[in-house]
Backbone as JSON Lines, residues from 0, in Angstrom:
{"i":0,"aa":"M","n":[143.94,106.2,169.75],"ca":[143.56,107.32,168.96],"c":[143.17,106.95,167.52]}
{"i":1,"aa":"T","n":[144.0,105.99,167.08],"ca":[143.79,105.46,165.77],"c":[142.39,104.68,165.75]}
{"i":2,"aa":"L","n":[142.09,104.02,166.67],"ca":[140.87,103.28,166.72],"c":[139.64,104.23,166.75]}
{"i":3,"aa":"S","n":[139.7,105.25,167.55],"ca":[138.56,106.29,167.56],"c":[138.49,107.04,166.27]}
{"i":4,"aa":"A","n":[139.57,107.33,165.57],"ca":[139.49,108.06,164.29],"c":[138.84,107.18,163.28]}
{"i":5,"aa":"R","n":[139.06,105.93,163.2],"ca":[138.51,104.92,162.34],"c":[137.0,104.89,162.59]}
{"i":6,"aa":"T","n":[136.71,104.8,163.87],"ca":[135.25,104.75,164.33],"c":[134.51,105.95,163.86]}
{"i":7,"aa":"L","n":[135.12,107.15,164.04],"ca":[134.49,108.43,163.63],"c":[134.33,108.55,162.2]}
{"i":8,"aa":"S","n":[135.31,108.06,161.4],"ca":[135.22,108.26,160.0],"c":[134.12,107.22,159.47]}
{"i":9,"aa":"A","n":[134.05,105.96,160.13],"ca":[133.09,105.04,159.74],"c":[131.68,105.5,160.02]}
{"i":10,"aa":"R","n":[131.49,106.25,161.1],"ca":[130.12,106.73,161.56],"c":[129.77,107.93,160.58]}
{"i":11,"aa":"T","n":[130.74,108.67,160.15],"ca":[130.49,109.75,159.26],"c":[130.16,109.22,157.84]}
{"i":12,"aa":"L","n":[130.8,108.3,157.4],"ca":[130.48,107.65,156.13],"c":[129.17,106.95,156.11]}
{"i":13,"aa":"S","n":[128.86,106.33,157.16],"ca":[127.54,105.7,157.26],"c":[126.44,106.62,157.36]}
{"i":14,"aa":"A","n":[126.69,107.81,157.97],"ca":[125.59,108.9,158.02],"c":[125.43,109.41,156.63]}
{"i":15,"aa":"R","n":[126.51,109.69,155.99],"ca":[126.47,110.18,154.54],"c":[125.68,109.25,153.62]}
{"i":16,"aa":"T","n":[125.97,107.98,153.77],"ca":[125.34,106.99,152.98],"c":[123.78,106.9,153.24]}
{"i":17,"aa":"L","n":[123.49,106.97,154.48],"ca":[122.11,106.94,154.89],"c":[121.39,108.21,154.43]}
{"i":18,"aa":"S","n":[122.04,109.33,154.48],"ca":[121.34,110.65,154.04],"c":[121.21,110.6,152.55]}
{"i":19,"aa":"A","n":[122.06,109.97,151.82],"ca":[121.98,109.89,150.4],"c":[120.79,108.93,150.01]}
{"i":20,"aa":"R","n":[120.69,107.81,150.75],"ca":[119.62,106.9,150.46],"c":[118.25,107.3,150.91]}
{"i":21,"aa":"F","n":[118.23,107.94,151.92],"ca":[116.93,108.41,152.51],"c":[116.91,109.96,152.67]}
{"i":22,"aa":"P","n":[116.63,110.79,151.62],"ca":[116.74,112.18,151.7],"c":[115.71,112.69,152.74]}
{"i":23,"aa":"Q","n":[115.98,113.84,153.29],"ca":[115.11,114.41,154.21],"c":[113.88,115.05,153.62]}
{"i":24,"aa":"R","n":[112.76,115.08,154.26],"ca":[111.56,115.69,153.77],"c":[111.77,117.19,153.71]}
{"i":25,"aa":"L","n":[111.14,117.87,152.86],"ca":[111.22,119.38,152.8],"c":[110.33,119.92,153.89]}
{"i":26,"aa":"A","n":[110.6,121.18,154.29],"ca":[109.83,121.78,155.26],"c":[108.46,121.99,154.67]}
{"i":27,"aa":"P","n":[107.31,122.11,155.52],"ca":[106.03,122.18,154.98],"c":[105.8,123.45,154.08]}
{"i":28,"aa":"G","n":[106.48,124.54,154.18],"ca":[106.27,125.67,153.37],"c":[106.96,125.68,152.03]}
{"i":29,"aa":"T","n":[107.96,124.79,151.82],"ca":[108.73,124.85,150.57],"c":[108.1,123.79,149.6]}
{"i":30,"aa":"E","n":[108.32,124.12,148.33],"ca":[107.8,123.27,147.21],"c":[108.94,122.51,146.51]}
{"i":31,"aa":"N","n":[108.67,121.42,146.01],"ca":[109.64,120.6,145.28],"c":[109.41,120.93,143.77]}
{"i":32,"aa":"R","n":[110.34,121.58,143.14],"ca":[110.14,122.04,141.79],"c":[110.17,120.86,140.76]}
{"i":33,"aa":"E","n":[110.84,119.78,141.09],"ca":[110.9,118.7,140.16],"c":[109.88,117.57,140.39]}
{"i":34,"aa":"S","n":[108.85,117.84,141.08],"ca":[107.82,116.92,141.35],"c":[107.04,116.68,140.06]}
{"i":35,"aa":"G","n":[106.95,115.48,139.62],"ca":[106.24,115.04,138.4],"c":[107.1,115.14,137.12]}
{"i":36,"aa":"S","n":[108.41,115.53,137.26],"ca":[109.17,115.69,136.08],"c":[109.51,114.28,135.49]}
{"i":37,"aa":"A","n":[109.5,113.25,136.19],"ca":[109.72,111.93,135.62],"c":[108.66,111.48,134.72]}
{"i":38,"aa":"V","n":[107.41,111.87,134.99],"ca":[106.33,111.53,134.14],"c":[106.45,112.26,132.81]}
{"i":39,"aa":"A","n":[106.78,113.5,132.84],"ca":[107.05,114.32,131.64],"c":[108.14,113.74,130.8]}
{"i":40,"aa":"D","n":[109.21,113.49,131.46],"ca":[110.36,112.89,130.79],"c":[110.09,111.58,130.17]}
{"i":41,"aa":"F","n":[109.31,110.76,130.78],"ca":[108.88,109.48,130.21],"c":[108.06,109.72,129.02]}
{"i":42,"aa":"A","n":[107.12,110.61,129.06],"ca":[106.2,110.87,127.94],"c":[107.02,111.29,126.76]}
{"i":43,"aa":"M","n":[107.9,112.24,126.9],"ca":[108.74,112.75,125.82],"c":[109.65,111.73,125.22]}
{"i":44,"aa":"V","n":[110.35,111.01,126.08],"ca":[111.34,110.0,125.64],"c":[110.59,108.8,124.96]}
{"i":45,"aa":"S","n":[109.47,108.39,125.51],"ca":[108.83,107.18,124.84],"c":[108.15,107.6,123.55]}
{"i":46,"aa":"G","n":[107.82,108.79,123.33],"ca":[107.3,109.33,122.12],"c":[108.41,109.29,120.95]}
{"i":47,"aa":"L","n":[109.57,109.73,121.45],"ca":[110.66,109.73,120.5],"c":[111.09,108.37,120.13]}
{"i":48,"aa":"L","n":[111.16,107.47,121.14],"ca":[111.56,106.08,120.94],"c":[110.56,105.33,120.04]}
{"i":49,"aa":"S","n":[109.28,105.68,120.13],"ca":[108.2,105.11,119.34],"c":[108.45,105.53,117.95]}
{"i":50,"aa":"L","n":[108.75,106.7,117.72],"ca":[108.94,107.22,116.26],"c":[110.18,106.59,115.68]}
{"i":51,"aa":"L","n":[111.24,106.4,116.5],"ca":[112.46,105.73,116.02],"c":[112.18,104.31,115.62]}
{"i":52,"aa":"F","n":[111.45,103.56,116.5],"ca":[111.09,102.21,116.24],"c":[110.28,102.14,114.93]}
{"i":53,"aa":"L","n":[109.34,102.98,114.7],"ca":[108.54,102.97,113.48],"c":[109.4,103.16,112.23]}
{"i":54,"aa":"A","n":[110.4,104.07,112.38],"ca":[111.23,104.38,111.21],"c":[112.15,103.29,110.84]}
{"i":55,"aa":"V","n":[112.64,102.49,111.87],"ca":[113.52,101.37,111.6],"c":[112.63,100.15,111.14]}
{"i":56,"aa":"F","n":[111.47,100.07,111.63],"ca":[110.57,99.02,111.1],"c":[110.14,99.28,109.66]}
{"i":57,"aa":"Q","n":[109.93,100.54,109.34],"ca":[109.54,100.89,107.92],"c":[110.69,100.57,106.96]}
{"i":58,"aa":"L","n":[111.92,100.95,107.42],"ca":[113.06,100.67,106.57],"c":[113.32,99.17,106.37]}
{"i":59,"aa":"G","n":[113.22,98.43,107.41],"ca":[113.33,96.95,107.25],"c":[112.27,96.35,106.41]}
{"i":60,"aa":"L","n":[111.05,96.75,106.5],"ca":[109.94,96.31,105.68],"c":[110.18,96.59,104.24]}
{"i":61,"aa":"A","n":[110.57,97.8,103.89],"ca":[110.86,98.21,102.56],"c":[112.05,97.42,101.96]}
{"i":62,"aa":"L","n":[113.05,97.24,102.75],"ca":[114.24,96.41,102.29],"c":[113.92,94.94,102.0]}
{"i":63,"aa":"H","n":[113.06,94.39,102.9],"ca":[112.6,93.03,102.75],"c":[111.77,92.88,101.48]}
{"i":64,"aa":"I","n":[110.83,93.79,101.28],"ca":[110.04,93.7,99.96],"c":[110.96,93.92,98.76]}
{"i":65,"aa":"R","n":[111.87,94.88,98.81],"ca":[112.69,95.04,97.67],"c":[113.62,93.76,97.37]}
{"i":66,"aa":"N","n":[114.17,93.19,98.39],"ca":[115.06,92.07,98.09],"c":[114.2,90.85,97.63]}
{"i":67,"aa":"T","n":[112.96,90.73,98.17],"ca":[112.13,89.61,97.68],"c":[111.76,89.77,96.19]}
{"i":68,"aa":"L","n":[111.41,91.04,95.82],"ca":[111.11,91.35,94.51],"c":[112.3,91.16,93.48]}
{"i":69,"aa":"I","n":[113.47,91.54,93.88],"ca":[114.64,91.28,93.11],"c":[114.87,89.78,92.92]}
{"i":70,"aa":"S","n":[114.73,88.97,93.99],"ca":[114.9,87.61,93.88],"c":[113.93,86.91,92.97]}
{"i":71,"aa":"C","n":[112.67,87.33,93.04],"ca":[111.64,86.75,92.2],"c":[111.81,87.14,90.74]}
{"i":72,"aa":"A","n":[112.21,88.4,90.49],"ca":[112.49,88.9,89.18],"c":[113.63,88.2,88.56]}
{"i":73,"aa":"S","n":[114.71,87.89,89.26],"ca":[115.87,87.18,88.84],"c":[115.47,85.72,88.45]}
{"i":74,"aa":"E","n":[114.69,85.12,89.26],"ca":[114.22,83.74,88.93],"c":[113.43,83.76,87.66]}
{"i":75,"aa":"G","n":[112.5,84.72,87.56],"ca":[111.74,84.82,86.39],"c":[112.48,85.07,85.05]}
{"i":76,"aa":"A","n":[113.55,85.94,85.19],"ca":[114.45,86.16,84.1],"c":[115.21,84.86,83.66]}
{"i":77,"aa":"R","n":[115.75,84.19,84.6],"ca":[116.44,82.95,84.38],"c":[115.57,81.87,83.69]}
{"i":78,"aa":"F","n":[114.24,81.86,84.25],"ca":[113.28,80.91,83.7],"c":[112.92,81.29,82.22]}
{"i":79,"aa":"G","n":[112.73,82.61,81.96],"ca":[112.35,83.1,80.65],"c":[113.48,83.06,79.63]}
{"i":80,"aa":"A","n":[114.72,82.92,80.13],"ca":[115.88,82.85,79.2],"c":[116.28,81.42,78.76]}
{"i":81,"aa":"R","n":[115.57,80.49,79.32],"ca":[115.9,79.09,78.89],"c":[115.62,78.9,77.37]}
{"i":82,"aa":"A","n":[116.15,77.87,76.75],"ca":[116.04,77.69,75.4],"c":[114.6,77.2,75.04]}
{"i":83,"aa":"D","n":[113.97,76.51,75.91],"ca":[112.55,76.05,75.67],"c":[111.51,76.93,76.26]}
{"i":84,"aa":"A","n":[111.83,78.19,76.53],"ca":[110.87,79.03,77.2],"c":[110.82,80.37,76.48]}
{"i":85,"aa":"T","n":[109.87,81.17,76.73],"ca":[109.67,82.51,76.16],"c":[109.77,83.56,77.32]}
{"i":86,"aa":"P","n":[110.06,84.79,77.04],"ca":[110.09,85.83,78.03],"c":[108.68,85.91,78.84]}
{"i":87,"aa":"Q","n":[107.61,85.58,78.19],"ca":[106.3,85.59,78.84],"c":[106.25,84.42,79.89]}
{"i":88,"aa":"D","n":[106.92,83.33,79.65],"ca":[107.02,82.33,80.69],"c":[107.77,82.81,81.89]}
{"i":89,"aa":"G","n":[108.82,83.69,81.71],"ca":[109.44,84.32,82.76],"c":[108.59,85.25,83.62]}
{"i":90,"aa":"V","n":[107.68,85.96,82.89],"ca":[106.7,86.91,83.59],"c":[105.83,86.0,84.48]}
{"i":91,"aa":"A","n":[105.36,84.87,83.91],"ca":[104.39,84.02,84.68],"c":[105.13,83.49,85.87]}
{"i":92,"aa":"R","n":[106.44,82.98,85.7],"ca":[107.17,82.51,86.84],"c":[107.4,83.46,87.89]}
{"i":93,"aa":"A","n":[107.79,84.76,87.51],"ca":[108.13,85.82,88.48],"c":[106.75,86.2,89.22]}
{"i":94,"aa":"S","n":[105.69,86.25,88.51],"ca":[104.44,86.62,89.13],"c":[103.99,85.56,90.14]}
{"i":95,"aa":"Q","n":[104.22,84.26,89.76],"ca":[103.84,83.17,90.69],"c":[104.75,83.26,91.92]}
{"i":96,"aa":"M","n":[106.02,83.53,91.77],"ca":[106.85,83.5,92.93],"c":[106.62,84.78,93.9]}
{"i":97,"aa":"I","n":[106.19,85.89,93.23],"ca":[105.8,87.08,94.08],"c":[104.56,86.75,94.82]}
{"i":98,"aa":"R","n":[103.56,86.22,94.15],"ca":[102.35,85.86,94.9],"c":[102.55,84.88,95.99]}
{"i":99,"aa":"A","n":[103.5,84.03,95.81],"ca":[103.79,83.0,96.95],"c":[104.53,83.71,98.07]}
{"i":100,"aa":"S","n":[105.36,84.67,97.73],"ca":[106.1,85.37,98.81],"c":[105.48,86.51,99.49]}
{"i":101,"aa":"L","n":[104.73,87.33,98.7],"ca":[104.23,88.57,99.18],"c":[102.7,88.51,98.84]}
{"i":102,"aa":"A","n":[102.07,89.69,99.06],"ca":[100.63,89.85,98.74],"c":[100.43,89.82,97.24]}
{"i":103,"aa":"D","n":[99.32,89.64,96.76],"ca":[98.99,89.55,95.26],"c":[99.15,90.86,94.52]}
{"i":104,"aa":"R","n":[98.96,92.03,95.38],"ca":[99.08,93.25,94.68],"c":[100.4,93.64,94.24]}
{"i":105,"aa":"Y","n":[101.56,92.99,94.74],"ca":[102.9,93.19,94.31],"c":[103.12,92.6,92.93]}
{"i":106,"aa":"A","n":[102.36,91.61,92.46],"ca":[102.55,91.02,91.17],"c":[101.74,91.59,90.05]}
{"i":107,"aa":"D","n":[101.12,92.7,90.24],"ca":[100.2,93.21,89.27],"c":[100.94,93.79,88.03]}
{"i":108,"aa":"N","n":[102.19,94.29,88.16],"ca":[102.8,94.92,87.08],"c":[104.17,94.28,86.83]}
{"i":109,"aa":"V","n":[104.16,93.1,86.11],"ca":[105.4,92.41,85.86],"c":[105.48,92.41,84.27]}
{"i":110,"aa":"T","n":[106.54,92.92,83.7],"ca":[106.7,92.94,82.18],"c":[108.0,92.26,81.92]}
{"i":111,"aa":"A","n":[108.13,91.89,80.64],"ca":[109.36,91.21,80.02],"c":[109.65,91.76,78.73]}
{"i":112,"aa":"M","n":[110.91,91.77,78.49],"ca":[111.37,92.2,77.09],"c":[112.76,91.57,76.83]}
{"i":113,"aa":"T","n":[113.05,91.47,75.44],"ca":[114.39,90.91,75.11],"c":[115.12,92.14,74.54]}
{"i":114,"aa":"T","n":[116.32,92.28,75.16],"ca":[117.24,93.41,74.68],"c":[118.63,92.78,74.42]}
{"i":115,"aa":"T","n":[119.42,93.72,73.96],"ca":[120.91,93.33,73.6],"c":[121.77,94.19,74.48]}
{"i":116,"aa":"V","n":[122.65,93.54,75.23],"ca":[123.56,94.16,76.08],"c":[125.0,93.78,75.62]}
{"i":117,"aa":"D","n":[125.84,94.63,75.13],"ca":[127.16,94.41,74.58],"c":[127.18,93.23,73.68]}
{"i":118,"aa":"G","n":[126.24,93.2,72.8],"ca":[126.12,92.17,71.73],"c":[125.5,90.85,72.16]}
{"i":119,"aa":"V","n":[125.14,90.74,73.35],"ca":[124.55,89.5,73.95],"c":[123.05,89.73,74.14]}
{"i":120,"aa":"Q","n":[122.18,88.79,73.7],"ca":[120.83,88.87,73.85],"c":[120.44,88.47,75.29]}
{"i":121,"aa":"V","n":[119.65,89.35,76.01],"ca":[119.17,89.08,77.33],"c":[117.72,89.14,77.55]}
{"i":122,"aa":"V","n":[117.23,88.41,78.49],"ca":[115.75,88.61,78.84],"c":[115.78,89.46,80.07]}
{"i":123,"aa":"Q","n":[114.95,90.49,80.02],"ca":[114.86,91.4,81.19],"c":[113.42,91.4,81.73]}
{"i":124,"aa":"I","n":[113.31,91.16,82.99],"ca":[112.04,91.19,83.68],"c":[112.06,92.43,84.64]}
{"i":125,"aa":"R","n":[110.94,93.23,84.44],"ca":[110.81,94.45,85.23],"c":[109.57,94.32,86.1]}
{"i":126,"aa":"V","n":[109.66,94.64,87.43],"ca":[108.54,94.52,88.35],"c":[108.37,95.9,88.98]}
{"i":127,"aa":"Q","n":[107.22,96.4,88.79],"ca":[106.8,97.69,89.5],"c":[105.78,97.39,90.57]}
{"i":128,"aa":"A","n":[106.09,97.69,91.74],"ca":[105.18,97.31,92.89],"c":[105.06,98.51,93.82]}
{"i":129,"aa":"P","n":[103.92,98.49,94.57],"ca":[103.77,99.56,95.58],"c":[104.75,99.34,96.72]}
{"i":130,"aa":"L","n":[105.23,100.47,97.18],"ca":[106.17,100.49,98.36],"c":[105.33,100.74,99.55]}
{"i":131,"aa":"P","n":[105.29,99.91,100.63],"ca":[104.47,100.15,101.77],"c":[105.09,101.3,102.61]}
{"i":132,"aa":"V","n":[104.34,102.35,102.73],"ca":[104.75,103.54,103.54],"c":[103.8,103.81,104.6]}
{"i":133,"aa":"L","n":[104.27,104.08,105.76],"ca":[103.4,104.5,106.92],"c":[103.24,105.91,106.88]}
{"i":134,"aa":"G","n":[101.97,106.34,106.65],"ca":[101.65,107.79,106.56],"c":[102.0,108.34,105.21]}
{"i":135,"aa":"T","n":[102.16,109.67,105.04],"ca":[102.39,110.39,103.88],"c":[103.87,110.61,103.66]}
{"i":136,"aa":"L","n":[104.78,110.33,104.67],"ca":[106.19,110.51,104.58],"c":[106.83,109.32,103.85]}
{"i":137,"aa":"G","n":[107.95,109.6,103.22],"ca":[108.74,108.52,102.53],"c":[108.84,108.69,101.07]}
{"i":138,"aa":"P","n":[109.23,107.7,100.33],"ca":[109.58,107.68,98.99],"c":[108.18,107.83,98.16]}
{"i":139,"aa":"D","n":[108.29,107.84,96.87],"ca":[107.1,108.15,95.97],"c":[106.17,106.95,95.84]}
{"i":140,"aa":"R","n":[106.32,105.89,96.75],"ca":[105.43,104.79,96.88],"c":[105.48,103.83,95.69]}
{"i":141,"aa":"V","n":[106.36,103.89,94.85],"ca":[106.52,102.86,93.69],"c":[107.96,102.34,93.81]}
{"i":142,"aa":"L","n":[107.98,101.1,93.77],"ca":[109.25,100.36,93.77],"c":[109.42,99.67,92.45]}
{"i":143,"aa":"S","n":[110.54,99.93,91.74],"ca":[110.73,99.32,90.38],"c":[112.04,98.58,90.5]}
{"i":144,"aa":"V","n":[111.94,97.25,90.23],"ca":[113.25,96.4,90.15],"c":[113.27,95.78,88.79]}
{"i":145,"aa":"Q","n":[114.46,95.4,88.37],"ca":[114.63,94.62,87.08],"c":[115.74,93.61,87.23]}
{"i":146,"aa":"A","n":[115.58,92.55,86.51],"ca":[116.62,91.47,86.47],"c":[116.84,91.06,85.06]}
{"i":147,"aa":"R","n":[118.11,90.61,84.8],"ca":[118.43,90.19,83.42],"c":[119.09,88.82,83.57]}
{"i":148,"aa":"A","n":[118.88,88.09,82.42],"ca":[119.53,86.79,82.25],"c":[119.94,86.58,80.83]}
{"i":149,"aa":"F","n":[121.05,85.92,80.57],"ca":[121.49,85.61,79.25],"c":[120.49,84.67,78.53]}
{"i":150,"aa":"S","n":[120.14,85.02,77.38],"ca":[119.14,84.12,76.62],"c":[119.91,82.92,76.09]}
{"i":151,"aa":"E","n":[119.38,81.82,76.16],"ca":[119.96,80.57,75.58],"c":[119.75,80.43,74.1]}
{"i":152,"aa":"N","n":[118.88,81.25,73.55],"ca":[118.56,81.24,72.15],"c":[119.45,82.26,71.37]}
{"i":153,"aa":"Q","n":[120.72,81.92,71.39],"ca":[121.66,82.9,70.68],"c":[122.05,82.33,69.31]}
């Protein structure tokens, strides 16, 4: 009896497994309400994923440009703060590095000035550059960074 009970449960289990793997066809008069729903789901989900990808790409591009401009402005400030250089030399160095790293339009508005911070004379380089934005959404499309270095001419 034990053997036949095991055989019966194995047959029932295999029948359930087969019916789950191979569903029966519907009768000719009935309709399948979910026919084509996978196509609609794919279209909606792929659209949302594309927008999410573009947003992450936009953020990464903006951060890359910002970090590159900060690095170039810092190098220009350090170069312009040397004892044998002027702040305008720092502007030229920052512009040269920006042109080497990014497109030329990012180096169009680079300025320098000498200021005093807590009684110490510093050279300040300011870079204003366009922020690449996809479409009309996003920030005001102007990125402004500045860097300072202690002047050696104290």
